[in-house]
C-alpha positions as a printed Julia matrix, in Angstrom:
110×3 Matrix{Float64}:
 -22.09  -17.01   17.27
 -19.08  -14.71   16.81
 -15.63  -16.01   17.68
 -14.35  -12.92   19.48
 -10.98  -14.45   20.3
 -10.42  -15.17   16.6
 -11.41  -11.59   15.83
  -8.88  -10.26   18.35
  -6.14  -12.5    16.92
  -6.81  -11.29   13.37
  -6.95   -7.65   14.53
  -3.64   -7.99   16.38
  -1.97   -9.75   13.44
  -3.19   -7.08   11.01
  -1.92   -4.24   13.2
   1.47   -5.87   13.77
   1.79   -6.72   10.07
   0.98   -3.15    9.03
   3.48   -1.69   11.49
   6.2    -4.12   10.37
   5.69   -3.52    6.63
   5.48    0.28    6.94
   8.41    0.38    9.38
  10.66   -1.76    7.2
   9.79    0.21    4.07
  10.39    3.6     5.71
  13.68    2.39    7.21
  14.7     1.14    3.76
  13.95    4.52    2.21
  15.91    6.29    4.93
  18.93    4.04    4.36
  18.63    4.49    0.59
  18.82    8.27    1.02
  21.75    7.92    3.43
  23.53    5.81    0.83
  23.26    8.73   -1.58
  20.62    7.18   -3.82
  17.72    9.57   -3.41
  14.73    8.14   -5.26
  13.26   10.72   -7.61
   9.94    9.59   -9.02
   8.35   11.62  -11.73
   4.64   12.01  -11.09
   2.12   10.5   -13.42
   0.02   12.92  -15.41
  -3.68   12.53  -14.81
  -6.37   14.43  -16.63
  -8.18   15.21  -13.39
  -5.09   15.91  -11.29
  -5.23   18.86   -8.94
  -1.52   19.61   -9.29
   0.7    18.6   -12.15
   4.43   19.25  -11.99
   5.97   20.89  -14.98
   9.07   19.42  -16.62
  11.07   22.32  -15.14
   9.89   21.43  -11.62
  10.77   17.76  -12.16
  14.23   18.75  -13.42
  14.69   21.01  -10.39
  13.75   18.19   -8.0
  16.22   15.82   -9.68
  18.93   18.5    -9.48
  18.26   19.02   -5.75
  18.43   15.25   -5.16
  21.76   15.02   -6.98
  23.11   17.95   -4.97
  22.01   16.31   -1.71
  23.72   13.07   -2.77
  26.99   14.93   -3.41
  26.84   16.58    0.03
  26.64   13.21    1.79
  29.22   13.2     4.63
  29.45    9.41    4.81
  32.49    7.49    3.69
  32.17    5.04    0.77
  32.14    2.11    3.22
  29.36    3.7     5.27
  27.37    4.36    2.09
  27.79    0.71    1.08
  26.58   -0.45    4.51
  23.56    1.88    4.28
  22.77    0.54    0.8
  22.98   -3.06    2.01
  20.72   -2.15    4.96
  18.23   -0.54    2.55
  18.08   -3.55    0.25
  17.84   -5.91    3.24
  14.98   -3.87    4.65
  13.12   -3.94    1.31
  13.7    -7.7     1.1
  12.3    -8.24    4.61
   9.33   -6.02    3.75
   8.6    -8.13    0.69
   9.02  -11.32    2.72
   6.53  -10.02    5.31
   3.99   -9.31    2.56
   4.5   -12.75    1.0
   4.17  -14.4     4.41
   0.88  -12.57    4.94
  -0.38  -13.79    1.59
   0.77  -17.33    2.49
  -1.28  -17.13    5.7
  -4.38  -15.83    3.92
  -4.51  -18.09    0.85
  -4.76  -21.46    2.65
  -7.49  -19.99    4.87
  -9.59  -19.32    1.76
  -9.52  -22.98    0.75
 -10.13  -24.45    4.18
């Protein structure tokens, strides 16, 4: 016998959890950029990669990010608030993931 109500509860919790984690992470990235701290991540080099950025392209992307950070129209106080909002959002995102793990792990033992 399938417990359909349990299935619906798990489905709903998974959807809400995914929306919360993705939403908090994307909001954190947006606030990080607004604070003038554009994250530039150099891509990993894979042997079977379709596209590999050259060092010149990576340098160009870092230069564009630095230029965008200098053009930021926010005051230093507004940048600080955006940075605090970004770190808070990342913290809440991590807490949501840890809470999900906390909910799953006891279920495996019971």
